[in-house]
N, C-alpha and C positions, 0 to 999 in steps of 0.2 A: 504493501498501499505504500510506503513511503515515497514510490518511485512514479506514484500516478501526479496529476497534475492537481495542484494544491490548488482549492474551490473556497466561495465565498459563501457560505452553506447562509449567511445571516440574511443576505441578498435576494439569494436563489428560494428561499420560502415565504409560500405565502400562508398565510393562516385566517380563520375563519372561526365564529361559533353560533349560537343559536338567536344571538342579537345583530351582529354583525355581519356584510358581506365580504368577501375575499377581498383581502388587503393583502400591501405587504410588510413585512413584520415593522411596527412602529419604532420608531428612532429608542425612546423609553426601551422595549424589550430588546431593539439589538445591543445595547447598552450589556444589559446582565447575559445576553447570549456569547457577546464579543469578550466578558470578563471572563466566563467559564471558560473558551477554546483557552485565551490567552493564557491564565494559571495551569490548563493541564500540558499546553506548550513548553510551558518554559518550566516545570516541572518535569517529563521526560528529558528535557536538555539539561538535564542535575541541580533546577533552582529549587529548594521548596518554600513556598513563599503563606502568604495567611493575608488574605483582603477581607476588611470590615466594612460591611454594607450597612448605611442606614435610611429606607427608603418612606417615603412618606405612610406608604402601608407595604404589606408582604404580598399582597394578592399576587400570583404568575412569579416571581421575584426569581424566588429558588428551583422554580420548576425548568426556566428559561435556562439560569445559571448551570443547571443540573445535566439541561440537554447539550448545551455549550460544550462544557468539559466533556464530556461524553466524545460529542465528535472531533474536540479538538484533540483528545488524546487518540481516539480512530484513525485519524489523519496526516496522525506524525511519529505516532509510537512505529517499532518492528514489531508487529503484531504477530508471528510466524517466528517461532526458535530456532535456529541452528540446529538442524539437524543430529548432529553429531555430541553435540551441548547437549541437545533435551535429552538424547538417548542414555546416555551416562549418565544422567540424572535420576532416571527414569529406574534405571539398572539398578542403582545405588538404593533403592525403596527398599523396606521389607515385603515377602509378601502379605497379603491382604490389605494392603495400602488401598483406600477407597480413590476411585478415581471416574473423569467424566471422560466420553469418546463420542468426540461429532463423527455424526453420518449424516451428511444431507445437510437441513438446516435444521437437526435437533440433537441433542447431546443427550447421552445415556448413561444411568450409573451402572459400575461396574466395581471390579475389586482388579487388583493385580496379580498376576499370578507365577512372574519372573519372568527370566529371557530365555527361550528356547529356538530352537535352528528347526527350519523347513526346508526340504529342496535345496538344501545349502546355504538361507538367508536368513541374519539373524532378525528377531521381533520379540515381541509379546504375546503374552496368553492374559486374554481378559476372560474372568468370571461375569457373565450377565444371568442373574437370576438362577444358575446350575448350571448353564450352556457358556463353552468354552468358544472364544473366538479368538484368532491371532491376528496381531496387527503388523507389518511387517518395519522393520526400521525405518526404511525410507517414508511411512505414512504414521511415525511415533509422534509428529506433530500435533495429532488428532486427539493423544490424550492427555490432562492436564489433572490433577489431582487436585480432589475436590469430593463431595458428596451430592451437590445437586444433580439433575436431568432423570429422564425418564427412567422407568424402573425394568419396563419388560422390552424385548428389543420386536421390530413391526414384524410382520409377516412378508411385507417386500416393501424395500427401500424405493417411495415412492416422492419425486421429486416434483415439486409444486409451487406455483406461482400466487402469492395470495395477496390480496389486497396493499396489506403491509410491506410489503417484499416488493414491489410494484411503486409505492411511493419512494421507499429507502431506494432503491436502484435509480427510479426517475430523477431522485435528489443529489444522491452523492457519485453516481455514476462509475468508475472504477475503483473506487474506496467501497462499493457496496456489497462485494465479494466477501471480503475478508469480513467489515462489520458485523453481516449477515451468519458469518461461519465460526468465528474464533472464539471459543469461549475463556470469557473473563472478564473482572468487576473493574471498570475505570473508574467511575464514578460511586461515589453512596451519598445517599442524601438522607438527612437525619431531621426529622418531627414529626408533627402530627399527621401520619401517614391518612386519613380518611380524607384532609383540605388536601393534601397534595395530590391524593386517587381523582378528587374531584375537579381541579384545576388540568392535570393531563388528560383526561376523557371529556373532558368540556371543551378545548381546543382541538379543533381539525388542522391538519397540515395538507402542503401538496404542493409539487414543485412550481418555479414560477414557470408559465408557458409548455408545460408540458404535461400537458394534456387533463385530465378533471378528476381524475383518480384521487380519492382523498383517506387519509387515515388520521387516527389521532396524536398528538403529540408524544402520548407513550411510545409511538411507534418506535421513535428517535432517541427515547432515554434508552427503552427496552430493558425496563425492570424485570423481573421475574413473574410476578403478579400479571404482567399485561401479556404472557407470553403464552404460547400452547403447551399443552403438559409435552416435556421436554424442549420446547425452546430454546434457544441462544442467547441469553442473557447478556448486557454489556455494563449493569447497573444495580444496583440494592435499594429497596426504601427500610428503612430503620427506623421502626418507632421511640423518640424522644423519651418513651415511659418503659419500656419493656428492661428487664434485667438482663438477657442474654439473647443475642443473636448469632447466627452462623453464617460464612461466606460459602455460596456454593463452589466456588474454583478458589484454591489458596493463592492468592495474590496480594497483594499491596494494591491499593489503590491508586490513581493518580491524584484523586482529587477528593475530599470531603466537603461536600456543602451541608450547614446545620443551618436549618430552617428555624430560627428563632432563638430567643436568648438562652432558654432552660437547655436545648439540643446542644448550642456550643458549651455551656455551663458544663454540663455534664459528659459529654462523650468525645471531649478533644483529644483527649489521651489513648482512645484506643485506637486513634488512626495518625498515631505518634508519624510516621512513615510519609503522610499523604500530603500534598497543598492545601490548606485550607479556604474557603469562603464562607463568610458567616452572613444570614441577614437580619439584622437585628431591626425588627417592629419596636416603633415608639410607642404604638398603643398596647405593647405588652402590657401583662403586670409585671413579669422579672426584664424589663429593658434596661434597668440600673445594676442586675448580675450580670447581664450581658456584656455591661459597657466596661465595668469592672476587671471581668474576665479578658476583655481583649487588650486593658489599661497594663493587665499584668504580662500580657503576652510579650505587646511593644516594648515593655521594661527590657525584656533581655533578645530584641531583635537581632538579628546579625546586620541589618544595613537596609536598606529602602528598596523601592521597588519600580524603576525608573520603565520597566517594559511595562509596563499599565498606565503611564502618565497620559499618554497618548490618548486613551477613551476619553469617550467626552460622557461626562456625569452629569445623568438628566436631571432639571431641576428639582431643586425641594431632596434630592437626594446627597448622603454624604459617604464618601470613602477613606479609608485608612487603610493603605498596603504596605507590607513591607516584609522582609526577604527574614525566614525564620533559621535558626540554628541546625545544620546535616545534622 
């Protein structure tokens, strides 16, 4: 994917909901989308940053920040690991390790049964629901550590072009194949999940000038709950109230998006290896707590984040951005 022509998804995206006709992404939503993109891209380049954004209201801010971060990571990251490196990493795992295996546009849950030779070719045995499947070395990139995915194998592998797939392909072009088929978690969004889901379901998207097929905003964020059983996710929605959660694959997200002060205050340390974007709503009862946490993190900052200075901040919105210690 890194070799494909870089596209400006913010200008290619059209949106609509029940109250408004189709339109290009408004400038204030472009800001949140581009903020997510830029933080994900700079994280891939080795810069771990924190952006604290205070909009007048929280509506749709975190949803578009997270969607931008997901696409930004997908369009700049080396999504497919080197075959030899990945093979050696998998070969070092203990038998019985939970894995997910990509087949077409689905991922399936299994367990690793070790390295074997078949017809002179090295590969792995993966066990699915008491059935054994051989994955040769040159296809080992399909295997990743994790416990997500569909639990039973299909009777026959069928390739389908769903509405969601069509919209993603129309919008992302050369980037769509990897985006739809690589199991990863590029973005984690922490907040009140019911509000986030409502926003992700209410906004319809399509590619500008490329047909009338539309999907929900969740089709680009691709959290697991928006996908069919076994669908390949790119993000994870986490409630700011739950005590525990698990990642569908073993991964360090590029970006953790905190939708609200409580999420930022309580969850940030669980994503110490990620870059952070916190959306602090002035109307929240815990706004002061979020500001205190932001000040604590600012006090131990590594430096400024000039790579975010060129973003045009919408009227009524404040942002403080800095580079976090590695």
